[in-house]
N, C-alpha and C positions, 0 to 999 in steps of 0.2 A: 668607637667614638660616635656620639649622638649628632646627627645632622637633621636639618629641617628643609623640606621642599617647599618653595614659595612660588605661587603663581601670581604674575603681575600683569596688569592691563597696559596697553599702549600709553605712552607718555607718563608713566608712573616714575616717581623719584625713589630709587632704591637706597641710595646713599646721598646724604646732604653734605656739601662742602663744610668743613669745620667740625663735623661730628667726631666723637671719640672713636678710636679703633676698638671694636668689640668683636666683629665678625669679618670673615672673608667669604666670598661667594664663588661658586663655579657656575658658569652659564650652561644650562642643560639644553635650552632651545630658545629661539628668538634672537634679538640683537639689542645692544645697549650702546649709547654714546657717553663718553666721559667728557665733562665740561668744567672749565675753570670760569668762575664768575668773578669779574673784576670789581673793584670798589665802586666804580661809576655805574655798575649794573650791566655793562656789556659782558658778553661771554665768548669763549673760544673753545671749540671742540678739539680735544687733544688726541682722542683715539676712538675707534669703533671696536666693539667686542662681539664675538660670535661663539657658537657652541664649543665648549671645552675650555674657553678662556677663564682665567681667574681674575676676579674683581677685588680691588682693595690692596694689592701688593705695594702700591706707591705710598701706603700709610704706615708700613711696618716700622720704619726708622723714625717717623714723626709721632706716632701714637695717636694721630688724628687723620681724618681724610682731607687732603688738600684740594680735592675735586668732588664734583657731584656726578652721579651715575643715573641716566634717564633711559627708560626703555623706548625703543623705536617701534615696537610691535608687541603683541601679547608674548610674554616671556616667562620661562621657568628657570629658577636658580636654586642651587643647593647651598644652604647656609651652614658655615662652620664656625664654631666659637674659637676665637683666636688663641685664648689661653689653653683650651683643651688641645688644640692643634699642636702647640709647642710641646706638649707632653706626649704626643703620639708620634713616634719616629717614622712609621710608614707613611702617614698622612703628611708629615712635615717634609719628607723626602719628595713627595709628589709636588707640593707647593714650591719647594726649593727649585725643582726642575723647571716649573712654570715661571718662576722668578728669573731664572737664567735666560729663558726664552724671551722674557720681557726686556731684559737688558740688550739682547741681540736685536730685537725689534726697535728699541730706542736708537741704537746705533744706525740702523737702516733708515729710520724715520728722520734722524738728524741729517743724513745725506740727502733725503728727499726734499727737505726744506731749502736746500741750496740749488735744486734743479730748476730748470725752466718749466713753464706751465704744463706743456705736453708730457714732460718727464714725470712731473708730480702725479698727474692723473694716471699715466700708464703704470707707475709704481703702485699706486693705490689699487688699481684694478687687479694687478698681479697678486697683491696681498689678499684681496677679497676672493679671488678665484682659488688661491691656495688654502684659504680658510674653509673651503667646502670640499673635503676629501671624497665625499660620496659622488660628487659630480664636479670635477675640477675645471670643466669648461663651461660652467653655468653658474650664475649668481643672481639671487633675488635681491633687488635693491630696496632694503628697508629704510635707508636714509634718503633724504631729499637732495636735490642738486644744491640747494641752499646750505645744507649740512656739509656736503662735500666741499663747497666753496669756502665755508668758514674754516673747516679743518685744514685745508691746504693753503689758506691765505690768498685765495683767488676770488674773482667776481663770479657770480652765478652765470653771467653771460659767457665768460671764458670757459667755464666748465661745460656748458651746453655746446659751445662752438667746437671744443676739442672732442667731446664725445661724438658729435655729428661727423667730424672729420675722420675719426677712427672707424666709424661705421661706413662712411663713403669709400674708405680705402680697404674695406673688407677685412678689417682686423677684429672688429667686434660686431655683434648684431644686437640692436636694442629693440626690445619688445615692450612698447609703451603700455599696452593694456595690462600685461602681467607684471609690469615694473621689474623686468629681468634683463640681464645682459648675457649673451652667449659669446664665448671666446672662439673665434674662428682661426686666427693665426697667432699662436703664442710666441713664436720666434720674432715676428715683427713687433709685437707688443713689448717683448723684452728689450729689443733694440731701441724702442722709443723711450724706455725707462732709464736708459744709461745717460 
């Protein structure tokens, strides 16, 4: 199966909302945010993607992309032609597995939106730490606090206040210069996410 490696700069739009489904992508490095743009021009971040994630799975039943995908930093993706993918059983199995993971993530995310603010942020942090298998106690923040607030339906002030609180309670350590977060007490963070 023929694939194409694509290098993208920060803030590049990989997929535009409304485009026809032609390709799916695997994120090789970097990070991407998925955004719904409303008729009034406002936007809502629905998900963050990291290394190994598949982009465009939400388009399969629609045959067009219901969301846009924007890079948060310099990013590398692998492009797969959707029609070729359907005819290749090995590749299709991989994507089907990833699609199943997406359904599980959706179920978890649905629960997150019913949580209180601290639970939402704690759940998101746990998800971000789990997306970094090479170093599960460390995460580089490619998204802004504004992005996090938009994604979780909170104010930027609330996000900052809760992150500061988690740091004061020695649950996480925020390193502002490197824009990174270190996990200090996973058990406490898990308890806050419930």
